[in-house]
Structure formats: structure tokens, C-alpha cells
GULUMNU-915552 format. One record per residue (C-alpha): z, x, y; residue in one letter. Coordinates in steps of 0.2 Angstrom, whole numbers, plus 2048, in hexadecimal, padded with zeros to 3 digits. Example, Ala and Ser with C-alpha at 12.3 -4.5 7.8 and 13.67 -1.06 7.14 Angstrom:
# GULUMNU-915552
82783E7EAA 8248447FBS 
This chain:
# GULUMNU-915552
1B0BC7BD6M 1BBBB7BD9A 1B4BAABE5S 1BAB9CBF0T 1B3B8BBEEL 1A9B8DBFEV 1A2B9DBF8E 19DB95BE8K 194B87BF1I 18AB93BFBF 186B9FBEDS 180B90BE2R 175B89BF0R 16EB9BBF6C 16CBA0BE3A 175BB0BE6R 186BB7BE8D 18DBB3BF9V 19EBB8C00R 1A7BB2C10A 1A0BBBC1FG 18FBBCC19D 181BB4C23V 175BA9C19V 167B9EC1CM 16CB8FC11A 163B7FC0BP 169B6FC12I 16CB61C05D 16FB53C12M 16EB52C25A 176B43C2FM 172B3EC41I 179B30C4BH 175B27C5BD 17EB33C67I 178B44C61T 168B3EC58G 15CB3CC67P 15FB4EC6DL 15EB55C5BA 14DB4CC59V 147B53C6AQ 14CB65C64K 142B62C54F 133B5DC5EQ 135B6CC6AE 135B77C5BM 124B70C57G 12BB65C4AG 11EB58C44R 126B52C33T 138B54C2DV 13CB60C1FF 140B52C13D 143B40C18P 14DB3CC09G 15AB49C0EK 15DB41C20I 167B32C24V 168B2AC35L 176B1EC3BL 17BB16C4BF 18EB14C4DD 194B1CC5EH 18CB0FC6AQ 18AB00C5FV 184AF3C64P 17CAFCC72A 188AFCC81D 17BB02C8ES 169B03C91I 169B16C8DS 171B12C7DA 164B05C79A 156B11C7DN 15EB1EC72N 15EB12C63H 14CB0DC66V 147B20C67F 150B23C56L 149B14C4ER 138B19C52K 13BB2BC4CF 142B24C3BA 133B19C38R 127B27C3CE 130B34C31Q 135B27C23N 147B2CC25I 155B20C1FE 15BB17C2EN 16BB0DC2CL 16BB08C3ED 17BB00C44G 17EAF4C36R 188AFFC2AE 196B07C34G 19CB19C38I 190B26C32C 19DB30C28H 1A4B22C1FQ 193B1BC1AV 18DB2CC14V 19BB2DC08M 199B1BC02E 187B1EBFER 18BB2EBF4G 181B39C00R 18EB46BFFA 193B4EBEEA 19BB5EBE7P 191B6EBEBG 186B66BF9D 183B6FC09I 183B61C16I 181B61C29V 183B54C36G 181B53C48A 193B4EC4AD 1A3B58C49S 1ACB4DC3CH 19EB50C2FT 1ABB5BC27C 1B2B4AC1FM 1A5B4CC11Y 1B0B5AC0AG 1BAB4DC02A 1ACB4BBF6A 1ACB5EBF2G 19DB62BFEA 19CB70C0BF 199B65C1AA 199B6AC2CT 195B63C3EG 187B6CC47I 17FB6BC58G 16FB61C5DS 165B71C5ET 16AB77C4DD 166B65C46M 155B66C4EG 152B76C44F 159B6EC34V 14EB5FC36L 13FB6AC37K 143B78C2AF 150B70C1FG 15BB80C1FV 168B88C2BL 170B98C2EY 183B99C2AF 190BA6C2BR 199BA2C1AV 1ABB9EC20P 1BBBA5C19E 1C6B98C11T 1D8B93C16I 1E1B8BC07R 1ECB7DC0BV 1F7B78BFCT 201B68BFCV 20EB62BEFG 219B53BEEG 218B40BEFK 217B37C00F 226B2DC05P 224B1BC0AG 219B18C19R 214B2AC1AV 202B2FC14G 1F3B3AC16P 1F1B38C29K 203B3EC2CD 1FFB4CC20L 1F0B52C29I 1F8B50C3AL 206B5BC33E 1FAB68C2DI 1F1B68C3EA 201B6BC47G 205B7AC3CK 1F4B82C3CI 1F0B7EC4EG 1E1B78C57A 1D8B89C55D 1E1B90C46G 1D3B8DC3AA 1C4B91C45T 1B4B93C3BY 1BDB93C2BQ 1BEB86C1DA 1CDB7DC18L 1CFB7AC06E 1DCB6CC02F 1E4B6EBF1T 1F4B6BBE8G 1FDB5CBDFE 1FCB51BEET 1E9B53BF0F 1E6B51BDDR 1EFB40BDDT 1E8B3BBEEM 1DAB2DBEED 1C9B30BF6M 1CDB27C07P 1DCB33C09G 1D2B42C06R 1C5B3CC13M 1D3B3AC20T 1D8B4CC1DC 1C7B54C1CC 1C2B4AC2BN 1CEB53C36M 1CBB65C30A 1C1B67C40V 1D0B64C4BE 1D6B75C45M 1C6B7DC49G 1C0B7DC37A 1AEB7EC32K 1B2B73C23A 1C0B6AC1AG 1BEB69C07I 1C7B62BF8V 1C2B6ABE7P 1B9B5CBDDP 1C3B54BCFD 1C4B44BC5D 1C7B3ABD5V 1B7B41BDDT 1ACB3EBCEW 1B4B2CBCCS 1B0B29BDEY 19EB2FBDCL 19BB25BCCK 18EB17BD1G 18BB1FBE2R 181B2EBDCR 179B34BCCD 182B45BC9I 189B4DBBAT 19BB53BBDP 19DB66BBDF 1ABB72BC1L 1ACB78BD3L 1BCB81BD8A 1C3B91BE0S 1C6B9FBD3D 1D9BA2BD0E 1D9BB3BD8N 1CDBAEBE7A 1D0BB6BF8S 1D6BAAC05F 1D8BAFC17S 1E9BA5C18M 1F3B99C0EE 1FEB8BC13Y 20AB80C09S 211B6FC0DF 21CB63C04D 217B51C06A 227B4AC00S 230B51C0FR 223B49C1CL 228B3CC29T 21CB32C34P 213B3EC40R 20CB3BC51V 200B47C5BA 204B46C6DV 1F8B47C7CP 1EDB51C7EH 1EBB5CC6FN 1EAB57C5CV 1F5B66C57D 204B60C62Q 20CB57C54V 21DB50C54V 228B45C49D 226B32C4EV 239B32C53A 235B3EC61K 229B32C6AV 230B21C63A 232B15C72G 223B1BC7BT 21AB0CC83H 208B09C7DI 1FAAFEC85D 1EEAFFC76Q 1EEB02C64V 1DEB07C5BF 1DDB06C48I 1CCB0DC41G 1C0B1BC43S 1B9B27C35C 1CAB2EC33T 1D4B1DC2FN 1C8B0EC2FG 1C7B0CC1CR 1CEAFDC12F 1DDB07C0DE 1E1B0BC1FD 1E0AF9C24L 1EAAF4C15K 1F8B00C1AE 1F8AF9C2BA 1F9AE7C24A 207AEBC19D 211AF0C28V 20CAE1C32L 20FAD5C24K 210AC3C2CD 215ACBC3DG 20BACBC4DT 206AD8C59F 20FADBC6AH 207AD0C77P 206ADEC83D 1FCAEAC77V 1EAAE9C75R 1E7AEBC62V 1D5AF0C5DI 1D1AF2C4BI 1C1AF8C44I 1BCAFAC32P 1B2B0AC2FS 1A3B02C26S 19CAF1C21R 1A2AF4C10T 1B4AF8C16E 1B3AE8C21Y 1AEADDC13L 1BDAE4C08K 1C9AE0C16A 1C1ACFC19L 1C2ACAC06K 1D4AD0C05A 1D9AC5C14G 1DDAD4C1FL 1D1ACFC2DI 1D9ABEC2FE 1EAAC5C2FR 1E6AD2C3DF 1DDAC5C48V 1ECAB8C45S 1F8AC6C4BA 1EEAC8C5BG 1E2AD7C57A 1D0AD8C5CL 1C6ADDC4CV 1B5AE4C50E 1A6AE8C46A 1A5AF9C3EP 1A2B07C4AC 1AAB15C53C 1B1B0AC61G 1BEB11C6DP 1BFB22C63C 1B2B2BC6EM 1B6B22C7EG 1A5B1DC82G 1A2B0CC7BA 1B0AFFC7CF 1C3AFFC7CG 1C5B0BC8AL 1D5B10C92L 1D9B0FCA5A 1E2B1DCAEP 1F4B1ECA9G 1F2B13C99E 1F8B19C88V 1EFB17C77S 1F6B19C66L 1E7B1CC5AS 1E3B20C48T 1D4B2AC4DS 1D2B3DC4DN 1D3B43C5FR 1DEB41C6EN 1D6B4CC7BF 1D6B47C8ER 1C9B39C90G 1C6B36C7DR 1C9B24C7FQ 1C5B21C91G 1CDB27CA1S 1D2B3ACA2T 1E2B34CA9D 1E6B29C99A 1F1B2FC8AF 1ECB2EC78V 1F8B31C6AY 1F2B32C57L 1FBB2BC48C 1F9B23C37S 1F4B10C35P 206B0CC30A 20DB14C40T 1FFB0BC4AA 203AFAC43A 216AFCC45A 214B01C57S 207AF3C5BA 215AE7C55M 222AEEC60K 218AF3C70G 21EB05C6FE 21CB14C63I 227B0FC54T 22CB17C43D 223B0CC36P 232B0EC2AR 23CB04C36E 231AF5C36V 
């Protein structure tokens, strides 16, 4: 019987034929916790009688949401997790490496066929490497830390096929916003989104990460790109793994199928206060902005910063706009530094911060006051996401963010 990519992953790891809708207890290949959700996960592990974790080598800990510690409570959480990591011999990358999702990918901790869980909703980004990766709650993570397995209802799969070549200054972020607008915020609830087609086959790994990262914004359990030469090339030197074929069968059953033409895309913007409220940039062009944030696990890679720098050229940012730029990891920061991008951004008037989540979750720095407007390359624009519940957050690509930061209002990057 024909199987989807996701069904094949669960069948492979459970050592039996598994179909969508089946409830299985699946082994976990890697578990990730960070400074916000980690303390509660550890507490649940201990409440369940946990003494030693199932496998220290399959667990990674990072601090990224409140880094450096911005409150006494955050500092206490860091101390608590450092102690736990030492006691359990868990790899603790602390606050020095960057955003958890980017670092996990950089270190080859996600690979085709893996089942990965993280105590963060954007864990689905690891699907760019061909893994089934999903975010879970702290109680479920406590269970995983103790037993190394977790119950899943194997999700149905929605296939998203994209063809065509991106026009100038249009890219993966515009595409995933367009997809979110079409599918809706709950249109893929507890399903997997399989991204395929010519556009994805020619898309680099950073672009795939951007798209898989935002699968959860449609309610999806996971987003995944079938592994191919791009995947295996990315993993070379990061993980010792022999390439193998992993793809949905030709006649596999999908719950729904969508098709998009990248060549007809224009810059897209998600307007407050939902990610699926997506419009052409022309519809909101001229909207006043107070802050621009370029970064996050969605768009903080070197390629994103380069896209913004290509729009900026030798220009400057508008004096009335606070521009915050945060590379997603130390590795990406160093790439941008060596390429001269950091100097260019600082000279243009930006605040360039050390790798971390920054304004994205609205709990550290770069917060918005009531009535203020942010244009952001991050993944969520809910009320209160970047500060006051009376502020407004728009989402866009790095190119649109840079163009708008220069003009002081939302701007079509093709016009700069």
C-alpha cells in the first residue's frame, strides 16, 4: 500500500507498517529544551519519578529566549537548568550559540527519517532536513526525558506543490506567507505539510528552514521537505549518515493538495493580528512604522541578512525607525561579520544584537509601547507578541523589512 513520507518515517522508527490516524508509541531520536520551557519540563520529569534521563546524548539544551538573563527569575532558570545538565551529562550550549532551532540544524542534530521533539512550537523547522519534528508541551517533554518515547497520532499529510522561479526581491518568506494566507491559521491542524515541487527542489536549505518553521502557523503538526541532494549536501560534515531515499509514494493518499506558482508571487505582508491575514505589500504600503526587526529563527540567517543588505546598499535607515538586527546564531553572526554586513547595518543606524530570540516573543528587549507599529521578519504577529497588546505587528521578508526601514513606512522592496 502506498505511503506518505510521514507514514514512512513512523513505520521505519516503529518497525511496523503505520498509517495516518494510527496511535503509536514512537522512539525519540532527539529532544530539545530551552530556557523558557525547560524548567517546567525538568520539574515534570522529576514529578514522574525521573532520576536519570533516557539518553543524555539525545538531549540538547540551549538558552535563547532571555539571553543574557533579563530578570532575576530568568537568571534563576538558567542556574536551575545548568545544574540539571551537569547532573545528567546533557549537552548544554547555554546562551553562547544562538537560537535553538538554528543551532540544532547547524550541528546536524536533525536528519532525514528522525523523529524529533522540542519544547517549542517552531521545532517543526527541522523538517527542512527531512525529519519529522514537532513542538510539544513541557509535560510531554518531561515524559520524553524519562522514557525516550512519546505517543503520537500519526498525522495525515497535506501536499503543497510549488513551481516556478521567484521574481526579483521575492523569496521563501513571501511564499510561506502566501501559503499561510491560502491554507489559513487552522487549515492544517494536526496534519503534516509536505513541501514539494520545482521551487522547493531548487531552494537552498535556509529557504526551506523558513518555510518549515512557519508550518505551525497553519496549525500543522510538522512541515517537511523530502530529502534530496540539497539536504545531503547540507548534512555533509555535520552528521555521519549515508544518503538514502525517503519520499512519498507516487500514489500516496493526501488529505488535501495545494499548488502555487512562485513566478507570480509579489512581496507579501501579514497584517495584525493573525499570520493568515496576508496581503500584497501594495495594500499596506505607506503604513507608518516605529520599529523594524530583522532576525528570529525564521529569517536570521546570513542569507536573510544579505537580502536586507542588498536592498540597503550604501543607504541609511530612517531616523524615526528603531532597527533591530539579530543573527540567528554565532555561526551566522560570524558569516555576516566577515562579509562586512554588520558594519554596514551599524553604519546605517541599526542596533545589531548578539544571537538570541530578541523581540520575537515580546519578553526580553525591543518591546513595543501601546499604539506602536513593528514590521518584523519573525513568525507571529499576535496581540502582545512583541510587547503591548495595544501595539501592531506586521510580518514580511528581509527585503521588505530593509526597504521599509529606509523609508520609515511599509515599502515595496522592488521600488527601492
